[in-house]
C-alpha positions as CSV (number, residue, x, y, z in Angstrom):
1,M,1.9,25.6,9.6
2,R,1.6,25.3,13.5
3,R,0.8,22.0,14.9
4,S,-2.7,22.2,15.3
5,S,-3.3,23.1,11.8
6,V,-1.4,20.4,10.8
7,R,-3.2,17.9,12.7
8,A,-6.7,19.5,11.7
9,A,-5.5,19.2,8.1
10,L,-4.7,15.7,8.5
11,I,-8.0,14.9,10.4
12,A,-10.0,16.2,7.5
13,S,-8.0,14.6,4.9
14,A,-8.6,11.2,6.3
15,A,-12.3,12.0,6.8
16,A,-12.7,13.0,3.1
17,A,-10.9,9.7,2.3
18,L,-13.4,7.5,4.3
19,V,-16.4,9.4,2.8
20,V,-15.1,8.6,-0.7
21,G,-14.3,4.9,0.4
22,C,-17.9,4.3,1.6
23,S,-19.5,4.4,-1.9
24,G,-19.4,2.0,-4.5
25,S,-18.8,3.1,-8.2
26,A,-19.5,1.9,-11.4
27,T,-16.6,3.6,-12.6
28,P,-12.8,2.5,-12.1
29,T,-11.0,4.7,-10.1
30,P,-8.7,7.3,-12.7
31,A,-5.4,6.4,-13.3
32,P,-2.6,7.7,-10.9
33,S,1.0,7.0,-12.3
34,A,3.0,3.8,-11.1
35,A,5.4,5.7,-9.3
36,P,4.9,9.0,-7.3
37,S,4.2,11.8,-9.9
38,V,6.8,14.4,-8.7
39,A,10.1,12.8,-8.0
40,P,11.3,12.8,-4.5
41,S,15.2,14.1,-4.1
42,G,17.3,11.3,-3.7
43,A,20.3,13.5,-3.5
44,P,22.3,13.6,-0.2
45,S,21.7,16.7,2.1
46,A,24.4,19.0,3.5
47,Q,22.8,19.0,6.8
48,L,21.2,16.1,8.5
49,P,20.2,15.8,12.1
50,A,23.2,15.5,14.4
51,S,22.1,12.0,15.8
52,C,23.2,10.8,12.5
53,K,26.8,11.2,14.1
54,D,25.9,9.1,16.9
55,A,27.4,5.7,17.4
56,K,24.1,4.2,16.9
57,P,21.8,6.3,14.8
58,K,18.3,6.2,15.8
59,I,15.6,5.3,12.9
60,G,12.0,6.0,13.4
61,V,9.4,3.8,11.9
62,S,5.9,4.6,11.5
63,L,3.6,1.7,10.7
64,P,-0.2,1.9,10.3
65,N,-0.9,-1.7,12.3
66,T,0.7,-4.8,13.3
67,T,-2.1,-6.9,13.0
68,N,-1.8,-7.3,9.1
69,P,0.7,-10.1,8.4
70,Y,2.2,-7.4,6.0
71,Y,3.2,-5.2,8.3
72,I,4.4,-8.0,10.7
73,E,7.0,-8.9,8.2
74,M,8.0,-5.1,7.6
75,Q,8.5,-4.5,11.1
76,K,10.9,-7.6,11.2
77,G,12.6,-6.2,8.2
78,F,13.4,-2.7,9.6
79,E,14.7,-4.2,13.1
80,E,16.9,-6.8,11.8
81,T,18.2,-5.0,9.2
82,G,18.8,-2.0,11.5
83,A,20.3,-4.2,13.9
84,K,23.0,-5.5,11.1
85,L,23.7,-1.9,10.0
86,G,24.3,-0.1,13.2
87,F,21.3,1.3,13.7
88,E,18.7,1.8,16.6
89,V,15.1,1.3,15.3
90,V,12.2,2.9,17.3
91,V,8.8,1.3,15.7
92,A,5.7,3.4,16.2
93,V,2.3,1.3,15.8
94,A,-0.7,3.7,15.0
95,N,-3.5,1.2,15.2
96,D,-5.0,2.5,11.9
97,D,-5.5,5.8,13.6
98,V,-4.4,9.1,11.8
99,T,-4.4,11.3,14.7
100,T,-2.1,8.5,16.6
101,Q,0.3,8.3,13.9
102,L,0.6,12.2,13.7
103,S,1.3,12.3,17.5
104,Q,3.9,9.7,16.7
105,I,5.7,11.7,14.0
106,D,5.7,14.5,16.1
107,A,7.4,12.4,18.9
108,F,10.2,11.5,16.3
109,V,10.6,15.3,15.6
110,Q,11.3,15.8,19.7
111,Q,13.3,12.7,19.6
112,G,15.6,14.1,16.9
113,V,15.9,11.0,15.1
114,C,18.0,10.7,12.1
115,A,15.7,9.5,9.6
116,V,12.0,8.1,9.2
117,G,10.9,5.3,7.5
118,L,6.8,6.3,6.9
119,N,4.4,3.8,5.7
120,P,1.4,6.0,6.0
121,I,-2.0,4.9,6.8
122,A,-3.4,7.3,3.8
123,S,-1.6,9.2,1.2
124,G,-3.4,12.5,2.3
125,P,-2.5,12.5,5.7
126,G,1.2,11.0,5.0
127,A,2.0,14.2,3.0
128,A,1.5,16.5,6.2
129,M,3.3,14.2,8.2
130,A,6.2,13.9,5.7
131,T,5.9,17.8,5.9
132,T,6.4,18.0,9.6
133,L,9.5,15.6,9.4
134,S,11.3,17.1,6.5
135,K,10.7,20.8,7.9
136,A,12.3,19.7,10.9
137,G,15.4,18.7,8.8
138,I,14.5,15.1,9.2
139,P,14.8,12.8,6.0
140,V,11.7,10.8,4.9
141,F,11.6,7.4,3.2
142,T,8.3,6.4,2.5
143,V,7.8,2.4,1.8
144,N,4.4,0.9,0.5
145,V,1.9,3.6,1.0
146,D,3.4,6.7,-0.7
147,V,2.1,10.2,0.2
148,D,0.3,12.7,-1.8
149,L,2.9,14.7,-3.7
150,K,0.6,17.2,-5.2
151,Q,-0.4,18.0,-1.3
152,L,3.2,17.6,-0.1
153,A,4.6,20.1,-2.7
154,A,1.9,22.6,-1.5
155,Q,2.8,22.4,1.9
156,G,6.4,22.7,1.0
157,G,7.4,19.4,2.2
158,K,9.9,16.8,1.0
159,I,10.8,13.3,0.7
160,I,14.1,11.4,-0.3
161,Q,12.7,8.1,-1.4
162,Y,9.7,6.0,-2.2
163,I,10.1,2.0,-2.0
164,G,7.7,-0.3,-2.9
165,A,6.1,-3.1,-5.3
166,D,5.4,-2.1,-9.1
167,Q,1.6,-1.5,-8.0
168,K,0.2,-0.9,-11.3
169,G,2.2,-3.7,-12.7
170,G,0.8,-6.4,-10.1
171,G,-2.8,-5.4,-11.2
172,Q,-2.0,-5.6,-14.6
173,L,-0.8,-9.0,-14.4
174,M,-3.8,-9.8,-12.7
175,G,-6.0,-8.4,-15.6
176,E,-3.9,-10.4,-17.7
177,Q,-4.4,-13.6,-15.8
178,V,-8.1,-13.2,-16.1
179,L,-8.1,-12.6,-19.8
180,K,-5.9,-15.8,-20.1
181,D,-8.0,-17.9,-17.8
182,L,-11.4,-16.8,-18.9
183,G,-10.5,-15.6,-22.7
184,A,-10.5,-12.6,-24.6
185,D,-14.2,-12.6,-25.7
186,A,-15.7,-14.2,-22.4
187,K,-18.6,-12.0,-20.8
188,V,-16.5,-10.7,-17.6
189,V,-18.3,-8.7,-14.9
190,A,-16.0,-7.7,-12.5
191,G,-15.9,-6.2,-8.9
192,I,-13.2,-4.6,-7.2
193,V,-12.7,-4.7,-3.0
194,G,-10.3,-1.9,-2.7
195,F,-9.1,1.0,-0.4
196,P,-9.6,4.1,-2.2
197,A,-7.9,5.9,0.7
198,A,-4.4,4.9,-0.7
199,E,-2.9,5.8,-4.0
200,V,-0.9,2.3,-4.1
201,T,-4.3,0.4,-3.9
202,N,-5.9,2.9,-6.4
203,V,-3.1,2.2,-8.9
204,R,-3.4,-1.6,-8.5
205,D,-7.2,-1.4,-9.3
206,S,-6.5,1.2,-12.6
207,G,-3.9,-1.7,-13.8
208,F,-6.3,-4.3,-13.4
209,S,-9.2,-2.6,-15.0
210,T,-7.5,-1.0,-18.0
211,T,-5.7,-4.2,-18.6
212,L,-9.1,-6.2,-18.4
213,L,-11.0,-3.7,-20.3
214,A,-8.2,-3.2,-23.0
215,G,-8.3,-6.9,-24.0
216,N,-11.9,-7.9,-23.8
217,K,-14.5,-6.0,-25.2
218,N,-17.1,-8.0,-23.2
219,A,-15.7,-7.2,-19.9
220,S,-17.1,-4.4,-17.3
221,V,-16.3,-3.5,-13.9
222,A,-19.6,-3.0,-12.3
223,Q,-18.4,-1.6,-8.8
224,I,-16.0,-0.8,-6.7
225,V,-16.2,-1.4,-2.5
226,D,-13.8,-0.4,0.2
227,G,-12.7,-3.3,2.3
228,K,-11.0,-1.0,4.3
229,V,-7.5,-3.6,4.5
230,V,-10.0,-5.3,7.0
231,P,-10.9,-9.1,6.2
232,D,-14.6,-8.6,8.0
233,I,-15.0,-5.5,6.4
234,S,-14.4,-7.0,3.1
235,L,-16.4,-10.1,3.9
236,Q,-19.3,-7.9,4.4
237,V,-18.9,-5.5,1.5
238,T,-18.0,-8.4,-1.2
239,T,-21.2,-10.3,-0.1
240,E,-23.3,-7.0,-0.6
241,M,-21.7,-6.5,-3.8
242,L,-22.4,-10.0,-5.3
243,Q,-25.8,-10.0,-4.1
244,G,-26.4,-6.6,-5.6
245,N,-24.8,-8.1,-9.2
246,P,-26.1,-11.5,-9.7
247,E,-23.9,-11.6,-13.1
248,M,-20.7,-10.9,-11.4
249,N,-18.2,-13.4,-12.0
250,V,-14.8,-12.0,-11.3
251,I,-13.8,-10.3,-8.0
252,F,-10.3,-8.5,-7.8
253,A,-9.2,-7.7,-4.4
254,D,-6.4,-5.4,-4.1
255,T,-5.0,-6.2,-0.9
256,G,-4.3,-9.5,1.1
257,P,-7.0,-8.8,3.8
258,A,-9.6,-8.1,1.2
259,A,-8.5,-11.4,-0.5
260,V,-9.4,-13.1,3.0
261,G,-12.6,-11.5,3.3
262,A,-13.4,-11.8,-0.3
263,L,-12.7,-15.5,-0.6
264,Q,-14.9,-16.4,2.5
265,A,-17.9,-14.2,0.8
266,I,-17.6,-16.3,-2.3
267,K,-17.6,-19.4,-0.5
268,Q,-20.5,-18.5,2.0
269,L,-22.7,-17.5,-1.0
270,G,-21.8,-21.0,-2.4
271,K,-20.6,-19.0,-5.7
272,S,-17.2,-21.1,-5.9
273,D,-18.2,-22.3,-9.3
274,T,-19.3,-19.0,-10.9
275,V,-17.2,-16.3,-9.1
276,S,-13.3,-16.4,-9.5
277,L,-10.9,-14.5,-7.3
278,Y,-7.7,-12.8,-8.5
279,A,-6.1,-10.5,-6.1
280,F,-2.8,-9.4,-4.4
281,C,-1.7,-12.5,-2.2
282,A,-3.5,-13.2,1.0
283,A,-0.9,-14.4,3.9
284,D,0.0,-18.1,4.3
285,T,-3.1,-19.3,1.7
286,A,-2.9,-21.7,-0.7
287,L,-4.5,-21.0,-4.3
288,A,-7.3,-23.3,-5.0
289,K,-10.8,-22.7,-6.7
290,P,-12.3,-20.0,-6.5
291,Y,-8.9,-18.3,-5.5
292,M,-7.2,-18.4,-9.0
293,A,-4.2,-16.1,-8.9
294,C,-2.6,-13.5,-6.9
295,A,0.3,-11.1,-7.2
296,G,2.7,-11.0,-4.4
297,Q,4.5,-8.6,-2.5
298,E,7.9,-8.7,0.2
299,P,7.2,-6.3,2.9
300,Y,10.7,-7.7,4.7
301,E,12.7,-6.8,1.3
302,Y,11.0,-3.3,1.4
303,A,12.0,-2.3,4.8
304,K,15.5,-4.0,4.2
305,L,16.1,-1.7,1.3
306,V,14.9,1.4,3.0
307,V,17.4,0.8,6.2
308,E,20.0,0.0,3.6
309,N,19.3,3.1,1.4
310,I,19.1,5.3,4.9
311,K,22.6,4.0,5.5
312,E,24.0,5.3,2.0
313,Y,22.1,8.7,2.3
314,I,23.5,9.8,5.6
315,G,26.6,8.2,4.3
316,G,27.0,11.1,1.8
317,N,25.7,8.9,-1.2
318,E,22.9,9.8,-3.8
319,V,20.1,6.8,-3.5
320,P,17.4,6.2,-6.5
321,A,14.4,8.5,-5.9
322,V,12.1,5.8,-6.3
323,I,12.8,1.7,-6.2
324,L,9.8,-0.4,-7.7
325,R,10.1,-4.1,-6.9
326,P,8.2,-6.9,-9.4
327,T,5.3,-8.6,-8.2
328,P,5.8,-12.6,-8.4
329,V,2.5,-14.2,-9.6
330,F,1.0,-17.5,-8.0
331,V,-1.6,-19.2,-9.7
332,E,-4.1,-21.9,-8.9
333,G,-2.4,-25.1,-7.3
334,Q,0.6,-23.0,-6.0
335,T,1.2,-21.7,-2.5
336,P,3.0,-18.1,-2.1
337,P,6.1,-19.0,0.2
338,P,6.7,-17.2,3.6
339,G,7.1,-13.6,3.5
340,I,5.4,-13.0,0.3
341,I,1.9,-11.1,1.0
342,G,-0.3,-8.7,-0.5
């Protein structure tokens, strides 16, 4: 596929994701698997980029942004671990623009980097990015947001490994916490502040919804809105969702920035006594009513693991195709420690 064709496919995929994300739905997102549905290949390749033999091999790292504290921690993990293990780490920040991220991937190919740690903006475009890299002979290690593996297979691409949180497990833990806090017979009308463009957030939503609905016959998920992983947008869509659903008494926010916006919306509407927030953890935020519980992630640790596994892989060793890390749970009265972010 020519570069122009890949670029067009990426833009179309991103646009489609945004169209899906702009509409609320009364039906929870269908459950994708918690881990990649088509296993990546963790087996070492006989051929690696020539730069892998350099005294200080260069690793490319592609991140969506560095405004989200999550990615600030992840960047630190890549840079500090890379320095310790003898790599030169080049970080490219896409500022949440798919076309920019594609151009940065193209630049990594031109530079002939040894390997790439890829956190795509969205799963569909990420498949084309991974295909571009793997067809150039560059090993791809995905982190946090997995690529769409059906699209990857159709395009003839390949990834070596996926590392991230146990996304479905984190959602399930929040569903279980709602059942514990409100009871298995209480009337629960839930809303989700999500990000439909990414498989990982859809998996979190599915884990939350299925656990809640299976455990309480009086529970329902009334609406899913797209917070786009931005606090201000999450504030707006949560406000509109609560105004349109007066009986809603539970919000699940599937990212830290969504949790920040949802918490503001609940407070501004004066609903702190009637609406409870469950989420993936907001950075540096204590849990106090109405913020009842959160599942945490460790972006520094994920980046550290990526670099360590790149070291193993280019050294000729097989690495696990998938590594899922547990999500610690924090409840009202606790504050997640530094580095724990949703």
